[in-house]
C-alpha positions, 0 to 999 in steps of 0.5 A, a space after each residue: 555440142 555432143 560429147 565424145 564417144 565414151 566421154 565420162 563424167 567424174 564425181 565425189 560421193 560423200 568424201 572425207 579426206 585428210 593429209 594428216 590423221 584427224 585433220 580433215 580437209 574435206 568433210 562429206 564432200 559430194 560434187 558431180 562434173 558432167 560429161 562434156 562440160 567445164 566444171 569450176 570448183 571455187 572457194 575461200 582459203 582452206 576450203 579443199 579445192 585442190 584436195 578435191 582435184 587430187 582425189 579426182 586424179 587418184 593422188 589421194 584416197 578418201 578416208 570415207 566416201 567414193 570417187 567415181 568415173 561415170 560413163 552412162 550406167 557404168 561407174 568405175 571407182 578411182 581409189 587408192 594408188 590409182 594415179 598411175 591408171 589415170 591415162 588408162 581411165 581416160 583422165 589427164 591432170 595438169 598441176 598448178 605451177 610449172 611442171 615441165 622438164 626444163 633441160 629436156 626438149 619440147 618434143 621429149 617433154 611430150 614423149 613423157 606424156 606418151 609414156 602409157 603408150 610407149 610400146 606402141 611407137 607409131 601410135 605415140 609418134 602420131 599422138 605427139 604430132 597431133 598435139 604439135 599440129 594443135 599448138 604450132 608454137 610448140 612445133 616451131 620450138 620442138 627441139 628447144 629446151 622447155 625451160 627456154 619457153 615463156 611462162 605461157 608457152 610452158 603452160 601450153 606445153 603442160 596442157 599439150 603433154 596431158 593431151 598426148 594420151 587423148 583423155 576424155 577428162 582433163 583436170 586443171 589446177 590454177 591455169 593462169 597461175 604465174 603467167 601473163 594476162 595474154 597467156 592466161 587468156 590463151 589457156 582459157 580459150 584452150 579449155 573452152 576448145 577442150 569442151 568443144 571437143 566434147 571433153 570433160 574439164 574440171 577446173 580449180 581457179 582463183 581468177 574468178 572472172 575469166 573462170 566463171 565466164 567459161 564454166 558450165 557448172 560452178 561448185 562452191 566449197 566452204 570448210 570442205 563441203 559443197 555449199 552451192 552448185 549450179 551455173 553462174 547465172 543460177 547462183 547469181 547474187 548468192 555467188 557475189 555474196 559468198 565471194 564478198 564474205 571470203 574477202 571480208 574475213 581476209 581470205 580470197 579464192 585461193 588455197 591455204 597450206 592446209 589445203 594445197 600446200 600439204 601436198 604440192 
């Protein structure tokens, strides 16, 4: 599989970040998500997983260090106030939990995803038709209120809305949260399909088994730092030991209010 023309990698370089002064969540975190691959970020409670994703999306500015979009030898900084430029940079973000507008139709929710190209009406219509063709279940319900969809269908709508801008990099926070197992399986297949399209996918997940099954690269965070990186096969028993250590102290692979709840 080759990457799409222009597909970018995305990276954090020695980043320190916090929501409140003198309470750092990330402490010199560096990680690299290669172009055209699925990168999975995991870790115990409070490790900084969702914070790292928000930095990559431009929602949060690091106190120290840099956030980069990398295309070949070109490096574009993603800095303070850059969240509104995500689409122009080729980055899409799918947040944790349901974010559809429930009283708006499925089609109108997709129109929100077309906002960056709203002045190019023909292009916007074509972009929406493309994602409706990709997800027929949404096409069949295009006039229905988004709130009438099942939890899994709403999650697909959120992903489809992110794809309207045809991004190269897709950031996804907890794809299986709050949906039935069958719907979660559909989400993981769709993330694989995005990689097969040549897109770069960065995933934060607490459902380790299916996430590890699709990940090309795994970054393990603890206390705001990356303690291991590699494929799941390369990490092997080390990864098993780390997960057991999270559980032994009463934690899990999810985020605590100090990490995720501080901003979501």
